[in-house]
Backbone bond lengths (Angstrom), bond angles and torsions (degrees), N, CA, C in turn:
res aa  C-N    CA-C-N  psi(-1)  N-CA   C-N-CA  omega(-1)  CA-C   N-CA-C  phi
1 M - - - 1.464 - - 1.523 109.02 -
2 V 1.325 116.10 129.09 1.464 120.87 177.54 1.523 108.64 -78.02
3 I 1.333 116.53 128.06 1.463 120.44 180.00 1.522 112.33 -110.64
4 K 1.348 116.91 -12.93 1.459 118.70 -178.97 1.516 110.30 -163.08
5 I 1.333 115.50 142.88 1.462 122.04 167.43 1.516 105.94 -107.36
6 D 1.327 117.29 122.77 1.464 121.61 -175.35 1.519 110.10 -64.31
7 S 1.317 116.58 115.62 1.465 120.94 -177.17 1.516 112.59 -75.09
8 D 1.340 117.91 -11.29 1.468 120.08 178.05 1.523 111.02 -79.11
9 S 1.338 115.68 -46.49 1.467 118.84 -178.23 1.523 112.29 -96.31
10 N 1.349 117.24 -25.42 1.470 124.26 -177.47 1.525 113.45 66.51
11 K 1.300 118.57 -2.65 1.463 120.99 179.61 1.524 111.34 -129.00
12 R 1.316 117.31 19.05 1.460 121.11 177.48 1.524 108.75 -122.38
13 I 1.320 115.67 132.13 1.462 119.32 178.95 1.528 110.09 -115.33
14 I 1.322 115.06 147.74 1.462 122.23 173.73 1.524 106.59 -108.31
15 A 1.327 116.57 127.00 1.462 120.52 -174.80 1.525 110.73 -136.44
16 L 1.320 115.18 165.33 1.462 122.92 177.02 1.519 109.38 -128.25
17 N 1.339 116.53 142.11 1.460 119.03 165.34 1.527 109.55 -145.13
18 R 1.285 117.21 168.08 1.468 121.87 -171.28 1.518 112.58 -75.32
19 Y 1.330 118.08 -15.34 1.457 120.83 -176.27 1.529 112.82 -98.81
20 E 1.323 117.26 -41.34 1.469 120.83 -174.23 1.524 113.57 -110.32
21 G 1.334 116.73 -4.53 1.459 118.99 179.73 1.514 112.01 74.91
22 L 1.340 116.07 -132.80 1.465 121.68 -177.32 1.518 110.44 -81.93
23 L 1.339 116.12 130.76 1.465 122.11 -178.39 1.516 110.77 -123.34
24 S 1.322 115.86 147.59 1.460 122.55 170.67 1.519 107.07 -123.82
25 I 1.339 116.56 120.27 1.467 120.85 -175.03 1.522 109.44 -121.00
26 E 1.332 116.19 122.82 1.462 122.07 175.10 1.529 108.47 -89.01
27 T 1.324 116.94 138.08 1.465 120.44 -177.68 1.517 110.29 -148.68
28 Q 1.312 116.25 166.05 1.464 121.28 178.74 1.522 112.10 -95.53
29 A 1.318 116.78 -23.59 1.471 121.03 179.91 1.524 109.08 -146.53
30 I 1.320 115.42 151.48 1.459 121.91 179.01 1.527 108.32 -130.41
31 V 1.328 116.55 134.27 1.463 121.81 174.73 1.527 108.31 -111.35
32 L 1.326 116.26 119.62 1.461 121.73 176.73 1.528 108.51 -84.27
33 A 1.324 116.72 118.90 1.471 121.07 -179.15 1.526 109.08 -145.88
34 M 1.332 115.68 52.56 1.473 120.97 -173.96 1.523 113.29 -84.64
35 G 1.330 117.50 -5.47 1.453 119.68 178.21 1.518 113.13 77.07
36 C 1.329 116.13 -150.45 1.462 120.87 -176.80 1.524 109.67 -143.15
37 R 1.313 115.70 169.89 1.463 121.42 178.08 1.524 108.99 -127.16
38 E 1.328 115.54 161.80 1.460 120.19 -179.13 1.525 111.51 -80.05
39 R 1.314 115.28 144.75 1.467 120.61 173.25 1.531 108.13 -76.05
40 T 1.316 116.51 135.72 1.462 121.49 -174.02 1.527 111.80 -102.57
41 R 1.328 115.45 179.29 1.465 121.08 178.87 1.525 111.14 -58.35
42 E 1.327 116.54 -40.72 1.462 120.36 -177.77 1.527 111.63 -61.08
43 A 1.328 116.66 -31.55 1.466 120.62 -177.32 1.521 112.54 -72.46
44 I 1.346 117.71 -20.77 1.468 119.93 -178.25 1.529 112.31 -114.99
45 N 1.342 116.06 2.92 1.472 121.36 170.42 1.534 113.87 55.30
46 I 1.333 117.17 57.23 1.466 120.44 174.99 1.525 108.74 -81.59
47 P 1.331 118.83 122.57 1.471 120.47 179.38 1.529 111.60 -70.39
48 G 1.340 114.67 164.25 1.451 120.13 175.14 1.511 112.47 122.23
49 S 1.319 115.72 -173.71 1.459 121.91 -179.08 1.529 110.29 -77.04
50 R 1.343 115.21 177.87 1.467 120.45 -176.96 1.536 110.45 -120.95
51 P 1.310 117.44 62.59 1.473 119.86 -178.33 1.523 112.00 -82.77
52 A 1.328 115.76 170.70 1.462 120.96 171.21 1.524 109.09 -68.75
53 G 1.339 115.91 155.44 1.458 119.72 176.95 1.508 114.50 108.02
54 I 1.344 117.50 9.16 1.464 121.23 177.99 1.524 107.56 -111.87
55 F 1.334 116.92 118.45 1.456 121.93 -175.99 1.528 110.28 -131.80
56 T 1.316 116.25 152.97 1.462 118.43 163.43 1.529 107.07 -75.83
57 A 1.328 115.94 156.57 1.471 119.58 -177.38 1.524 111.20 -62.35
58 G 1.333 116.88 -36.79 1.461 120.52 179.51 1.516 112.78 -66.00
59 T 1.333 116.79 -37.19 1.466 120.55 176.89 1.523 110.58 -64.96
60 A 1.330 116.62 -44.85 1.465 120.42 177.78 1.526 110.95 -62.00
61 Q 1.322 115.93 -37.88 1.464 120.78 178.27 1.533 110.44 -60.76
62 R 1.322 116.43 -43.85 1.469 119.82 178.39 1.531 111.17 -65.07
63 Y 1.328 117.21 -43.69 1.465 120.47 -179.52 1.529 111.27 -56.81
64 I 1.336 116.50 -44.94 1.467 120.13 -176.09 1.528 111.45 -77.27
65 N 1.332 117.02 -50.30 1.464 120.82 -171.19 1.525 113.63 -76.48
66 I 1.330 117.46 -33.25 1.466 120.63 -173.46 1.527 112.05 -110.42
67 E 1.343 116.83 -48.19 1.457 120.00 -175.00 1.529 113.18 -84.71
68 G 1.331 116.95 -21.67 1.456 119.63 -179.86 1.514 114.34 78.41
69 Y 1.341 117.42 24.57 1.461 121.90 178.83 1.526 110.17 -102.93
70 M 1.321 116.11 148.78 1.457 121.46 175.94 1.529 108.53 -101.00
71 P 1.332 118.99 115.43 1.469 120.77 -176.48 1.524 113.70 -65.28
72 G 1.342 118.24 -30.83 1.456 120.26 -178.19 1.513 111.24 -175.69
73 R 1.350 115.79 -175.18 1.459 120.82 -177.66 1.523 113.23 -116.84
74 E 1.315 117.21 -30.64 1.465 121.79 178.03 1.528 107.37 -128.15
75 V 1.318 115.76 115.96 1.463 120.72 -166.49 1.520 111.36 -122.72
76 V 1.335 114.92 142.93 1.463 122.57 166.39 1.523 106.93 -120.99
77 I 1.326 116.19 135.80 1.463 121.45 -179.18 1.521 108.83 -111.08
78 L 1.323 116.42 127.00 1.461 121.63 176.74 1.516 108.87 -99.13
79 G 1.329 116.15 118.59 1.455 121.41 -179.88 1.512 111.65 103.99
80 S 1.331 115.79 137.08 1.468 120.40 -178.83 1.517 110.98 -107.18
81 G 1.347 116.35 35.73 1.459 119.85 172.74 1.516 110.57 -66.95
82 D 1.320 116.75 166.42 1.465 120.88 -174.98 1.526 112.45 -60.67
83 I 1.326 117.65 -43.53 1.466 119.44 -178.97 1.526 110.24 -63.99
84 G 1.333 116.67 -39.91 1.457 120.35 179.39 1.515 112.39 -62.76
85 M 1.337 117.02 -43.79 1.467 119.72 179.96 1.522 111.48 -68.85
86 I 1.328 116.20 -38.83 1.464 119.49 177.29 1.527 110.55 -62.97
87 M 1.337 116.39 -39.43 1.466 119.77 179.17 1.527 112.01 -70.79
88 A 1.325 117.66 -28.50 1.470 119.82 174.98 1.526 109.79 -60.64
89 R 1.314 116.56 -44.40 1.470 120.36 177.25 1.529 111.39 -68.13
90 R 1.324 115.83 -44.78 1.474 120.17 -177.34 1.527 111.12 -59.84
91 M 1.320 116.36 -44.26 1.464 119.77 -178.38 1.526 111.36 -70.70
92 T 1.326 116.56 -34.12 1.470 119.82 175.50 1.526 110.39 -62.00
93 L 1.325 116.76 -42.78 1.464 120.87 178.63 1.528 112.04 -65.10
94 E 1.328 116.91 -24.60 1.470 121.32 178.46 1.525 112.25 -87.35
95 G 1.341 116.71 0.72 1.455 120.07 177.80 1.513 115.06 96.76
96 V 1.325 117.08 5.67 1.464 121.28 178.56 1.526 108.83 -81.67
97 R 1.322 116.97 144.98 1.458 121.11 175.14 1.523 108.51 -92.96
98 V 1.326 116.45 111.60 1.468 121.33 176.17 1.523 107.17 -90.87
99 K 1.324 116.29 107.99 1.460 120.37 -172.41 1.523 112.78 -75.96
100 A 1.325 117.21 -32.88 1.470 119.53 -179.45 1.516 109.71 -171.02
101 V 1.326 114.32 153.92 1.465 122.30 166.38 1.522 106.19 -113.27
102 L 1.319 116.90 124.82 1.464 122.22 -177.14 1.519 109.78 -105.22
103 E 1.330 116.44 134.61 1.467 121.93 178.81 1.520 109.08 -131.39
104 I 1.327 116.14 124.74 1.462 120.43 -177.02 1.528 112.44 -71.63
105 M 1.335 116.71 -25.66 1.462 120.74 179.55 1.535 109.97 -86.15
106 P 1.347 117.51 164.62 1.469 119.81 178.03 1.531 113.14 -82.70
107 F 1.328 117.04 12.55 1.466 121.71 179.45 1.524 108.23 -149.50
108 S 1.330 115.74 160.07 1.460 120.56 178.73 1.521 110.05 -73.97
109 T 1.338 116.43 138.82 1.467 120.18 -179.73 1.522 112.11 -90.67
110 G 1.330 117.55 -6.63 1.455 121.19 177.86 1.520 111.47 -97.80
111 L 1.320 115.43 -176.20 1.458 120.92 179.99 1.529 110.45 -69.26
112 I 1.333 115.95 145.00 1.465 120.88 -179.58 1.525 110.82 -60.58
113 R 1.318 116.64 -39.17 1.469 119.21 -178.45 1.527 111.13 -63.12
114 N 1.336 117.41 -33.98 1.464 119.49 177.48 1.526 111.39 -70.30
115 K 1.329 116.48 -36.39 1.467 119.32 176.30 1.528 110.28 -61.88
116 V 1.327 116.46 -44.85 1.467 120.73 -177.63 1.528 110.99 -68.23
117 Q 1.335 116.36 -49.78 1.463 120.44 -172.93 1.529 113.33 -77.19
118 C 1.337 117.05 -28.87 1.467 119.74 -174.55 1.528 113.65 -100.56
119 L 1.323 117.76 -30.42 1.465 120.13 -178.26 1.522 111.85 -107.75
120 D 1.330 116.85 -58.00 1.465 120.33 -175.62 1.530 112.04 -59.92
121 D 1.333 116.57 -44.28 1.467 120.11 -177.15 1.528 112.74 -66.97
122 F 1.332 117.14 -19.48 1.470 120.82 -178.67 1.532 112.10 -112.63
123 N 1.339 115.16 11.83 1.476 120.95 177.40 1.530 112.79 54.76
124 I 1.324 116.08 39.16 1.466 121.26 177.03 1.525 107.86 -91.33
125 P 1.328 118.75 120.60 1.472 120.23 -176.33 1.523 112.50 -67.65
126 L 1.329 115.78 136.21 1.465 123.26 175.32 1.521 107.73 -115.74
127 K 1.319 116.60 115.24 1.461 121.97 -178.16 1.526 109.34 -102.00
128 F 1.340 115.84 109.36 1.462 120.43 176.82 1.524 110.17 -78.16
129 K 1.334 115.95 156.49 1.473 123.24 177.47 1.528 111.28 55.83
130 H 1.332 116.19 39.87 1.465 122.72 176.73 1.529 109.53 -130.31
131 T 1.315 115.86 150.94 1.463 120.88 174.31 1.523 109.65 -147.94
132 I 1.323 116.08 171.15 1.466 121.83 176.85 1.526 108.72 -88.85
133 T 1.309 116.59 127.59 1.465 120.40 178.48 1.527 112.62 -101.80
134 R 1.334 117.02 -19.01 1.466 119.09 179.21 1.525 110.12 -162.06
135 I 1.331 115.02 141.95 1.464 121.86 174.57 1.523 108.19 -106.84
136 E 1.327 116.27 132.56 1.461 120.81 -177.12 1.526 110.60 -116.15
137 G 1.320 115.02 148.70 1.457 121.48 -178.75 1.516 110.50 128.95
138 E 1.329 116.26 154.56 1.463 120.88 179.44 1.528 110.78 -104.65
139 K 1.327 117.60 -77.57 1.462 119.36 179.63 1.527 111.76 -77.24
140 R 1.331 116.27 -33.48 1.464 121.49 -178.41 1.516 108.27 -136.65
141 V 1.328 116.66 149.17 1.467 120.68 176.00 1.522 109.28 -56.43
142 E 1.328 115.73 130.71 1.465 121.28 178.06 1.523 112.19 -113.40
143 G 1.312 116.69 -18.76 1.454 120.44 179.72 1.514 110.55 171.69
144 I 1.322 115.72 175.25 1.461 121.67 178.27 1.525 109.16 -137.81
145 V 1.306 114.85 161.14 1.461 121.74 171.06 1.518 106.75 -112.65
146 I 1.333 116.54 128.12 1.460 120.83 179.27 1.528 109.06 -117.24
147 A 1.322 115.32 161.24 1.466 120.41 178.56 1.515 109.33 -153.07
148 Q 1.320 115.49 156.34 1.456 120.96 173.37 1.524 109.51 -74.96
149 V 1.337 115.77 159.56 1.462 120.84 175.76 1.523 109.03 -119.27
150 D 1.342 115.81 155.02 1.462 120.02 179.02 1.526 110.30 -90.45
151 E 1.342 116.51 -168.19 1.461 121.57 -177.01 1.522 112.44 -63.48
152 N 1.341 116.62 -23.70 1.465 121.29 178.91 1.523 112.29 -96.40
153 L 1.337 116.39 12.95 1.461 124.01 179.32 1.530 112.58 64.16
154 K 1.327 116.51 24.25 1.459 121.87 174.27 1.530 108.98 -92.52
155 T 1.324 116.77 140.23 1.461 119.61 -177.96 1.526 111.72 -69.00
156 V 1.323 115.63 147.03 1.466 122.95 177.17 1.529 106.78 -103.88
157 P 1.354 119.06 103.12 1.470 122.27 -171.50 1.521 114.62 -55.49
158 E 1.335 117.69 -36.99 1.464 119.32 -175.96 1.532 113.03 -71.80
159 T 1.325 117.76 -5.77 1.468 120.52 178.93 1.526 112.34 -98.78
160 E 1.315 118.09 6.02 1.468 120.75 -176.39 1.531 111.95 -62.94
161 E 1.319 114.86 144.01 1.467 121.15 174.45 1.528 109.47 -147.52
162 D 1.333 115.97 153.82 1.468 121.95 -178.69 1.522 110.28 -95.61
163 I 1.331 115.29 142.47 1.459 121.58 171.70 1.526 107.46 -130.23
164 K 1.318 116.54 124.90 1.451 121.06 177.20 1.530 109.47 -82.47
165 C 1.316 116.61 129.40 1.463 121.21 178.68 1.526 108.36 -160.16
166 D 1.331 116.44 164.72 1.462 119.44 176.90 1.528 112.65 -115.89
167 T 1.339 116.14 -0.50 1.464 119.96 -177.22 1.524 109.98 -147.35
168 I 1.326 115.12 142.44 1.465 121.82 175.08 1.520 107.67 -126.64
169 L 1.330 116.35 128.74 1.463 121.33 173.07 1.519 108.78 -108.05
170 L 1.322 116.31 135.76 1.459 122.06 179.85 1.526 109.89 -106.60
171 S 1.315 115.72 120.28 1.466 121.92 174.48 1.526 107.18 -125.44
172 V 1.321 114.78 68.60 1.469 120.98 -167.84 1.526 112.51 -115.18
173 G 1.316 115.92 30.97 1.454 119.07 172.76 1.516 113.68 110.43
174 L 1.321 114.11 164.62 1.460 123.09 -179.17 1.523 109.55 -121.38
175 I 1.321 115.97 149.32 1.462 121.94 -178.85 1.523 108.50 -120.68
176 P 1.346 119.51 120.36 1.464 120.70 175.93 1.533 111.47 -54.70
177 E 1.322 115.97 135.22 1.473 122.36 -174.35 1.531 109.61 -85.38
178 N 1.331 116.21 88.57 1.462 120.51 -171.10 1.526 114.43 -119.12
179 E 1.323 117.54 32.08 1.467 119.20 177.68 1.528 110.97 -64.52
180 L 1.331 117.86 -44.01 1.465 120.86 177.29 1.519 111.12 -63.90
181 T 1.324 115.74 -38.96 1.464 120.94 -179.49 1.517 110.73 -60.95
182 K 1.321 116.78 -44.95 1.466 120.90 -179.75 1.526 111.52 -67.11
183 E 1.330 116.96 -36.53 1.462 120.21 -178.69 1.525 112.16 -63.61
184 V 1.328 116.57 -33.72 1.461 119.08 -179.15 1.521 112.09 -84.00
185 G 1.346 117.34 -6.47 1.457 121.02 174.38 1.512 115.30 92.53
186 I 1.335 117.79 17.59 1.463 121.20 178.54 1.523 109.18 -79.29
187 K 1.319 116.57 133.88 1.465 121.66 -177.95 1.524 110.49 -72.86
188 L 1.340 115.53 135.51 1.463 121.47 179.39 1.520 111.00 -104.72
189 D 1.329 115.70 148.39 1.458 121.92 173.13 1.530 107.73 -78.97
190 P 1.332 119.04 123.53 1.467 120.07 -177.80 1.528 113.64 -65.98
191 I 1.327 117.74 -18.44 1.468 120.93 179.99 1.529 111.06 -85.86
192 T 1.332 117.54 -51.45 1.465 120.72 -178.47 1.521 112.24 -77.86
193 G 1.330 116.93 -27.37 1.457 120.42 -173.69 1.512 112.97 79.98
194 G 1.347 117.02 1.70 1.463 121.89 179.64 1.514 111.67 -113.55
195 P 1.331 117.44 177.87 1.463 120.72 -179.19 1.527 112.25 -64.61
196 I 1.324 115.98 151.23 1.465 121.86 170.40 1.522 107.19 -80.46
197 V 1.343 116.73 128.27 1.463 120.60 -172.95 1.528 111.20 -134.07
198 N 1.342 114.89 164.18 1.461 120.68 171.83 1.525 109.52 -95.84
199 E 1.330 116.71 -169.97 1.464 119.58 -174.08 1.526 113.03 -66.34
200 N 1.337 117.74 -18.20 1.463 121.95 175.23 1.523 112.44 -87.07
201 R 1.335 115.91 3.80 1.470 123.31 -174.29 1.531 110.26 61.27
202 E 1.329 114.93 34.39 1.463 121.34 177.19 1.522 109.15 -97.09
203 T 1.324 116.69 134.66 1.457 121.74 -178.95 1.523 110.37 -77.84
204 E 1.338 116.17 -176.55 1.459 120.30 -179.72 1.525 112.33 -68.27
205 I 1.334 117.60 -16.90 1.464 121.00 174.06 1.519 108.16 -93.87
206 E 1.312 117.14 117.18 1.463 121.95 -175.73 1.528 110.67 -57.77
207 G 1.328 114.88 132.40 1.455 120.31 177.91 1.515 114.95 90.29
208 I 1.328 117.97 -2.70 1.467 121.06 174.73 1.525 108.40 -111.56
209 F 1.324 116.41 117.70 1.458 123.64 -175.32 1.535 109.51 -112.11
210 A 1.328 115.56 166.02 1.467 120.50 178.18 1.524 109.59 -144.30
211 C 1.330 116.70 144.83 1.465 120.33 177.20 1.520 109.95 -155.36
212 G 1.325 115.29 163.10 1.454 120.85 178.75 1.515 112.42 79.78
213 N 1.323 116.29 -155.70 1.462 121.03 -174.09 1.517 114.05 -72.52
214 V 1.321 117.85 -11.37 1.467 118.96 173.20 1.527 110.35 -72.26
215 L 1.326 116.64 -22.21 1.462 122.18 -179.63 1.523 111.09 -87.72
216 H 1.312 116.40 -50.92 1.466 123.05 171.88 1.519 107.04 -161.50
217 V 1.308 117.68 154.18 1.466 121.41 -174.95 1.524 109.37 -75.42
218 H 1.328 115.59 124.70 1.460 122.08 -179.35 1.523 110.67 -96.94
219 D 1.325 115.86 152.24 1.458 120.53 175.44 1.522 111.83 -83.26
220 L 1.333 116.96 -31.63 1.463 121.25 -173.27 1.525 111.17 -126.59
221 A 1.338 115.98 142.82 1.462 120.75 175.39 1.526 110.72 -63.82
222 D 1.346 117.13 -28.64 1.464 120.64 177.90 1.525 111.12 -59.37
223 C 1.338 115.99 -39.36 1.469 120.06 -179.93 1.523 111.05 -69.14
224 V 1.331 116.41 -35.79 1.464 120.28 176.34 1.524 109.84 -63.14
225 S 1.327 116.99 -44.34 1.466 121.37 179.44 1.520 111.21 -62.39
226 E 1.328 115.86 -42.17 1.463 120.29 179.36 1.526 110.78 -62.41
227 E 1.327 116.28 -41.28 1.459 119.67 179.18 1.530 110.94 -66.95
228 G 1.329 116.52 -34.41 1.456 120.08 175.38 1.517 111.86 -61.96
229 E 1.332 117.04 -37.59 1.462 120.72 177.15 1.525 111.03 -66.18
230 I 1.334 116.39 -39.60 1.467 120.53 177.51 1.523 110.06 -58.91
231 V 1.328 116.19 -46.55 1.464 120.71 -179.01 1.526 111.01 -67.94
232 G 1.321 117.74 -39.20 1.462 120.41 178.88 1.517 112.03 -58.28
233 R 1.334 116.63 -46.42 1.469 120.06 178.10 1.527 110.83 -64.81
234 A 1.341 115.84 -40.52 1.464 120.20 -177.41 1.525 111.70 -65.58
235 V 1.325 117.13 -40.07 1.468 120.35 178.62 1.526 110.18 -64.97
236 A 1.329 117.13 -40.71 1.466 120.48 177.95 1.526 110.83 -61.03
237 E 1.335 117.22 -43.85 1.468 120.99 177.59 1.525 110.88 -62.78
238 Y 1.328 116.12 -40.10 1.467 120.54 -179.48 1.527 110.97 -64.03
239 L 1.325 117.14 -44.69 1.462 120.84 -178.22 1.524 111.86 -67.89
240 K 1.332 116.84 -30.14 1.463 120.75 178.01 1.526 112.47 -82.33
241 G 1.340 116.36 -12.74 1.462 120.01 -177.49 1.511 113.26 76.48
242 E 1.339 117.40 22.71 1.467 121.92 -176.42 1.526 110.62 -95.51
243 R 1.331 116.12 64.48 1.469 119.30 -178.40 1.523 109.56 -139.58
244 K 1.333 113.71 143.85 1.463 120.04 177.30 1.526 108.34 -133.89
245 Y 1.329 116.42 121.64 1.461 120.89 -177.26 1.525 111.70 -76.91
246 R 1.319 116.07 147.76 1.457 121.41 170.42 1.527 109.34 -69.52
247 P 1.345 117.03 153.30 1.472 118.92 175.37 1.525 111.93 -58.91
248 Q 1.341 116.28 -33.49 1.460 120.84 179.06 1.526 109.21 -143.48
249 S 1.323 116.13 131.62 1.463 120.97 179.43 1.528 110.46 -64.57
250 I 1.338 116.48 142.05 1.462 122.04 177.92 1.523 108.21 -98.46
251 K 1.327 117.11 118.09 1.460 121.43 179.41 1.525 109.70 -87.72
252 I 1.324 116.95 135.60 1.464 122.30 178.71 1.525 108.33 -103.37
253 V 1.328 116.54 122.11 1.463 122.38 -175.57 1.531 109.14 -114.80
254 P 1.337 119.43 125.29 1.475 120.87 178.21 1.527 111.18 -64.03
255 G 1.337 116.46 141.63 1.458 121.49 178.43 1.518 111.71 -99.36
256 D 1.338 115.50 -155.46 1.462 121.36 -177.87 1.529 111.24 -60.73
257 N 1.328 115.44 134.53 1.462 124.23 176.82 1.530 113.70 61.43
258 I 1.332 117.75 18.18 1.462 122.12 173.54 1.524 107.65 -112.43
259 T 1.328 116.86 120.10 1.463 120.34 -178.66 1.516 111.57 -73.60
260 Y 1.332 116.43 -46.63 1.470 119.52 179.35 1.516 109.96 -157.19
261 V 1.326 115.28 162.99 1.459 122.44 174.32 1.525 107.68 -132.38
262 V 1.326 116.94 136.74 1.461 123.47 173.90 1.520 107.40 -124.66
263 P 1.340 119.60 126.20 1.466 128.50 7.91 1.527 112.57 -76.68
264 Q 1.337 114.99 164.60 1.460 119.86 -179.81 1.525 112.74 -88.65
265 H 1.329 117.46 -16.69 1.469 120.11 176.90 1.526 109.95 -156.29
266 I 1.344 115.63 159.79 1.467 123.15 -179.59 1.523 107.79 -116.89
267 D 1.337 116.56 126.00 1.469 120.70 -170.93 1.516 115.18 -115.39
268 F 1.349 118.49 -21.38 1.455 119.06 -165.85 1.530 113.22 -116.40
269 L 1.324 114.00 152.08 1.465 122.44 169.89 1.523 107.20 -100.84
270 V 1.328 117.09 121.23 1.460 121.20 -179.08 1.524 108.35 -123.77
271 P 1.338 118.27 110.24 1.465 120.85 179.82 1.528 111.40 -57.26
272 G 1.322 115.53 131.84 1.456 120.61 177.51 1.516 115.06 84.94
273 R 1.334 117.37 -8.74 1.466 118.39 179.53 1.520 109.94 -80.50
274 K 1.318 116.74 124.73 1.457 121.67 -177.99 1.531 112.62 -106.10
275 K 1.331 117.14 -20.44 1.461 119.49 -174.39 1.525 111.14 -133.54
276 I 1.329 114.77 145.67 1.460 122.69 169.73 1.521 106.71 -126.42
277 K 1.312 116.99 124.77 1.464 121.03 -177.24 1.521 109.70 -80.35
278 L 1.336 116.38 126.76 1.457 122.61 177.09 1.527 109.10 -109.01
279 F 1.319 116.72 131.53 1.466 122.15 173.63 1.525 107.67 -103.01
280 M 1.323 117.09 137.43 1.463 119.80 -177.26 1.526 110.11 -147.98
281 R 1.331 114.84 166.15 1.464 120.95 177.33 1.522 108.95 -136.65
282 G 1.335 116.34 133.15 1.457 121.08 178.55 1.518 111.95 -81.42
283 R 1.338 115.68 157.51 1.468 120.29 178.51 1.526 111.83 -77.02
284 K 1.333 116.03 -36.89 1.460 120.36 -178.74 1.519 108.33 -151.92
285 P 1.328 118.02 159.19 1.466 120.31 -178.15 1.530 112.12 -64.17
286 E 1.315 115.96 139.77 1.464 122.88 175.11 1.520 107.88 -137.49
287 E 1.333 116.31 156.64 1.459 121.52 176.98 1.522 109.88 -119.78
288 R 1.328 115.56 149.76 1.464 123.02 177.41 1.532 111.37 52.81
289 V 1.318 115.30 54.94 1.467 119.73 -177.68 1.525 110.45 -101.30
290 R 1.317 113.88 158.37 1.459 121.20 172.16 1.518 107.56 -128.09
291 I 1.322 116.51 131.67 1.461 121.44 -179.73 1.522 108.53 -102.93
292 N 1.322 116.15 122.45 1.459 121.75 179.61 1.517 110.70 -108.49
293 L 1.327 115.19 144.17 1.463 121.87 172.25 1.525 107.11 -104.34
294 I 1.335 116.21 117.85 1.465 121.91 -172.87 1.522 109.30 -120.08
295 N 1.352 116.90 134.69 1.470 118.89 178.97 1.522 110.78 -83.66
296 D 1.340 116.49 179.96 1.465 120.46 -174.72 1.523 113.29 -69.89
297 K 1.329 117.33 -8.77 1.468 121.35 176.75 1.525 111.93 -99.18
298 G 1.331 117.47 3.55 1.456 121.65 178.09 1.515 114.39 88.14
299 R 1.315 117.75 5.49 1.465 121.13 -179.23 1.528 110.02 -82.62
300 V 1.342 116.23 132.34 1.458 121.39 178.33 1.525 108.80 -78.52
301 L 1.346 115.74 120.85 1.460 120.91 -177.73 1.523 111.99 -94.78
302 G 1.314 116.41 -23.66 1.458 118.08 -179.11 1.516 111.43 176.67
């Protein structure tokens, strides 16, 4: 396990393993691929007591699939992320009663296919514009109070209702694991939570690259694999010295209904390269859309 990237050399890592203890490794390039972690109850400030029976969806997934434990019998899931919807189906198949999936937004934040296959096919209710306002119970969760939210995501007190349950699963987002990144002084994008990179997925420190969920949260493992291939080729080019910088870096700015774009800028001239893959995330669902790439003079490039 890497515990530190040396900020003096930027190419030396300090690591630990069970066989050799503390290690110091000198290298020419570093790829950051630490993944992400789940957002917890503390991160979303749910009021109420602190009883047993509150899990992140990923923790519940491990308990059932690997450890063989049943987290509870009557469950409410907060958040319609992919892991949460998948766990709604998984727990239903194990005999658990999933009473509801609550989503604070007016749309599902996970993939449509997961909503259809995991919720609709199993008649699991999905309540949009709802959140948990209070958790009840002392030693174990006994129930929750939920309420609708308005356009500003503020709860509407007169809409509160009680739901009896013994377990709560949280599927309220993922956070890129960038503690090492911050320690070495690499600038992070406040929207993605990951490093700011160029088209090679190289950070502002030359020779340090990033890919996967440490860079931005992906919906599909296929996209993570594709980004890994991009970084693999880029590291090989870097080590061979086969790179030519543009006279001026091209900054990529998200437009209407686009939350972010990765990479954030384009730095290199590559002979024969015709395409640069851009990863992006929309603010809200849209149908029949066209995405245009526009330069600083207003000309549509594609």
